N, C-alpha and C positions, 0 to 999 in steps of 0.2 A: 411137193415135199420140201421141208426145211430141216437142216441139220446144223445145230450150233454146238461147237466143241470148245474145250478149254475155257469153260465159263464157271463163274460162281453162281449157281442156280439156287434161288430162294423159292422153295416149293410151297411154303405155307401149308403143307400137308399136316393135318392134325395127328397123323400117326407118327410123325417125327417130332423131336424136341424143338422148342423155341420156334424159329421161323423155317425150320426144315432146310437149313443151308447145306448145300453139297459143293465142296471145293473141287476144282479141276474136274468138272462134270460135263456131260453132254445131254442134249435134249433133241429129240427128233419128232417131227410132226408130219402127218400125211393127211391132206385135205383139212377137215375141220377138227381133227382130234390129235392128241398127243399119243405117240406109239412107243416111245422109249425114253426113260430118264435114268441116269445113273452115273457112276464114275466113268470118266472118259476112257480109261484103260480097259474097262469092262464092256465097252460097246462091241457087240458081235460084228465080225468082219463083213457079213452080208448086209448090215445096216449102214456101214460106212461108205455109202455110195452117193452119187449126185453132188449137187452144189453144196459146199460146206462153208459155214461162217466160222472163222477162228476168232473167238471172243477175246482172246488175250487176257483172260482172267476177269473180264468185266462182268457186271451183274446182270443176271436174267431173272425177272420176276413175273408173277402173274400179271395179266392186264389189270389195270386199276379199275375198281368198281366205285362209282359215285352214286351213293344210295339216297341222295336228297338234293334235287334241283327243281327249280321253277323255270326251266329253260325256254318255254314257249311264251313269248310276249313281244309286244311292239312298243316303241317309244323309249324314252331315256329319262333318267331321274338324277342327272348330275347336279342339278340345282339343289336337290335335297341333300346330296353329299356335302355341298358347300354350307348349307344351313346347319347340318349336323356338326361339321367341323367348327362352326362358329358357336356351338353350344346348345342348339335345339335338340330336344329329345325325340325319339321315335313317335311317342304318343302325341307330343306337341305338333310335330309335322303332320301326323295323320289328322289331328283336329283342325288343322289349317287347310285341309283338302288334299294333302299329299298322301304318302304311303301307298298301300295296295290300290286304293281307288284311283290314284294318279296313273296307274298302268291300265286300268280297265278301258278308259276312253280310247287310247291309241290301239289297243288290242281289238276292241270291238269293231273299229272302222277299218282295220287292216284286212286285206283280202286273204283268202285261203292261200293263194300262191305266195303272197308276201310272208305270211306266218311260216309256211313250210320252208321257204328260202332262208329266213332268219334262223329257224331251228337247225336246218342243215349246216349253216355256217358255224353255229355254236357246237354242234356235234363234231364237225371237222376239227375245230380248235381244241376241244377237250381231248379228242383222240390223239392229236399231235402231241399232247402233253402226257399221254400214256393211258388215258381212260378208254377201255374197250367195252364196258358195260355201264349204262347210265340210266337212272330213273328220271322221268320227266313228269311233273305234275301240271294239271290244269290250275285254274283259280284266278285268271285275270279277265274273265268275262262276267261271271256271277249270275248269268241267266241260264235257264235249263237248256235252251237251244244253243246258246253260245258255248257253254261248257262241253256239250256234245260235239260241237264243231271243232273245238280245240282238241278233243280226243281223236277226231278223225284226221285232223292235220298232223298230230303226233304219229298216227298210224301210217300216214302217207310218207312222212319223212323217214320213219323207221324202215319202211319197205325198201328204200334205196340207200340206206346208210351202211357203212362198214362197221358201225358200232351196234351193240345189242341195246335196244331201247326198251325200258320197262315203263309202261304207261300207268299213271295214277290219277284218279279223280279226286280233286281236293275241294272239300268244303272250306272255303277260305274265310269269307266274311259275309255278313248280311249286307247286300248292296244298299246304298243310301236311299234309293227310291223305294225300297221295300221295308224300310225301318218301321213304318206305321203298321204293317201287317206281318210282323216278324214270324209269328206262328204259322201263318199261311205259307210263307216262303220256305220255312223248314219242312213243312209238309210236302211242298213241291219237290224238294230234294229227295225226300224219302219215298214218295209215291210215283214220281215221274223220272227224275234225272238218274238216280242210282239204279232203279230197275232196268232202265233202257241201256245204261252203260254195261250192266251185267248181261242182259239178254244179247246185246250185239257184240259182246266180248271186246269192248273198246278199252277196258281197264282191267288190271289184275288186282287192284286194291283200291280202297277208299281211305283218304287221309282227312282228318278233321283238325282244325285249328281251335283247340280248347284252351282258351286263355282270356285274360282281361281284354275287353274290347272286341272279342271274337265270339265264339260259341260258348254257351253255358254248359255246365256238366250235364244237365237234363237234356239239352239239345244234342250234345255229343252222344249221349246214350241212344237217343232216337235214331241218329244218323248211323251209328255203328250197328244197331239192330237191323236197319234197312240194308246195310251193306252185307251183313251175314245172310239175310234172307235172299239177297241177289246172288249169293255164291261167291262174293268177293272177300279177299283178305282185308284186314284193317290195320291202320297205323294212326298216329296222331302227333301233331305239334303239341307238346305238353310243357307247361310251366316256363315259358320264355320270360314272361313278366310276372305271373302270379300262379301260385299252386292252387288249382281248383279241385284237386283230387283226380286229375286226369290219368295219372300213372296207375292208380289203383283200378280205375275203370277199364283202362286199356288191358291191364293184366287179367281182369275178369273175362274179357272178350278174347284172350289169347292173341293179342296183337303181335304183328311182326316187329314193329319198332316203336319206340317212344323217342321223339326228336326234340332237341334243345335241352330241356331239363335244367335250366339255370335255377329254377325253383322247384324243388321236389323234397318231400318229407322222407324221414327214415322209414315210415310205413309204406310209402310209395316205392322206395327202393327195394324193400323186402318183397313186395308184391311183384315187381318186375323180375327179380331174380327167380322167384318161385315159378313164374309163368314162362320163363325163358325168353322174355322180350329183350330185344337188342336195344341198347341205348345209343342213339346217334348224336354224336357231338358235332356242333356246328360253330367252330371257333371264329370263322370269318365274321358272321353276324354278331356274335357275342362281343368280340373286340370292337367292331365298328360302332355298335350301339352302346358300348361302355357298360355292359351288364356284368353282374357277378359271375364268376366261373362256376360251372356245374360241379357238384360234389364228386369229383372223379375218384378220390380216395375211398369214399364210402361205397360208390358203385363197384369199384374194383374189389373191395373187401367182401362185398355181398356176392361176388361171382357173376355180376352182370357183364355180358359181352359188350365191348365198346367199339362202335363203328365211327367213322368220320366222314362227313359229307361236305361238299363245297357250298351248299345252299345257294348255288348260282341263281341270282335273281336281280332285278334292276334296281332295287332299293337299298338293301342292307348288306349284300355280299355278291358283287358282280365279279365272281371268281371262276375262271375256266381251267385252272390247273390245281390238282389235288396236292401238289407239293406245298402250296401256301398254307392250307389248313393243317397239313402234316407238321409244318414248322410251328404254327401257332399251338397245335396240340402238345408238342413236345417242349414248348417254352411256357406259354401262357396257361395251359391246362395241366402242366407237369405230368404228362403222359410219357412213357418210355418210347424209345425208337421201335422196339418190338410191338408195343401196343399200337403205335401209329401205323405201322405196316399192316398188321392184322386188321386195323380199322378201315383201311382202304382196299382190302382184299377179301379174306375169308369172312370176317365178321360183317362187312358191308354186303357181301353176297347173301349171307344169312338174313340180313334185314330185308332183302328183296325176295328171298326164297327162290334163288336161282342157282344153277350149277355154274359157278364162276369163282374166281378168287383163289384158286389153288392150281398147282401144276402136278397132275397125276396122270398115269397111263390110262387112256380111255376118256380122259376129261377133255374139255374144249381147248383148242389150240389158241388161246388168248394169252400172249406174253409180250414182254417189253425187254429189249436189250438197251442197257443204259451205258452212258459214257462215264462210268465210275465203277469202283470195285467194292466199296463199303456201303451197306444199306443206309448207314447214317448220313451219307453224302446227300441223299435226295432232300430230306428236310433241312439239313445243314446248309446246303447251297440252293435254297428254295428259289432264289432269283435267277438261277442259271438254267439254261435249256440243256438238261442232261440226257434227254431221250435220243437214242441213236436210231432204233427201228422199232416199229410197232407191228406185231403180227396178230391177226385175229381169225377166229373160226368163220367169220363172215367175209373173209377175203381182204 
């Protein structure tokens, strides 16, 4: 049992206005669920028992939800960071043998034990920064057997982690050794990899990188169709470098999220809004790659829900704290503090189709006690460790 009193509780409850802030409030949990939330003075006497934390007015929020990461990989690409700082572009680095393919070699030769240990370390680091639910994509092996191995390693790490892990199978790139038989490779994804991931319940969704230098629109359609046939939800990397029409296609399939969106048309935005697809902003990669900012104002005006992810990956956004993309979202992307908080809580949970990101009676006991009182402090003081305690339904 946990009882926190005298707190500023941010519920993110859609039934309450704005962020659902409750001043001078209390929250009680028992086991994995929340059993009471409300004004401190209204707490029933019979519930005011056991060990109690006096928050002293400090902020309590839902555990953060990171809805876009590539957190299972081996190796390091700090050299590419230096090349980029010297002016090389993402596509230039990839053409020189860097980029995603530079992570496949170390990941392929790493043992299961090494990959699980590396993922565990990252899960612990992100949890210490307030993240209690996190999506983890495959995509750094690019073979059928290897991608299934990565999913099994994710499952092994998830089984003993205090964080909730949401596994995603990512169709990342055509591997260089399969470029000559591209069609056959895509068929292997659709007829072998995706069906097995669905049959074995190793993933909850399939993500496709639909962009220049990755999968074409036709290939993306085939992969999304295979995912649906396997009973898996769908999402996509859309328009990071070029708008291929991926937003409209994803809306057609009722996708959970469209991620990146630096390049998206007005028609694509309208389609996303109509289909209820969550737009996932990834400002860490956007800023590091010096890309144009996504059309946040147009997405907002269309009523598209905005989530924010770390895009934790070894190449373009080695970020393990959501405070940093929250800061970039509220400065570089001109999102409001309220939008940033919903982006890492309720809207991020919607992008993963999980019960998380809100504090409600009967909901999961995933919450963070911060060393601050104002919600704006977290993105404002993005370089400070403001996390006091993290509580989660997984212990």
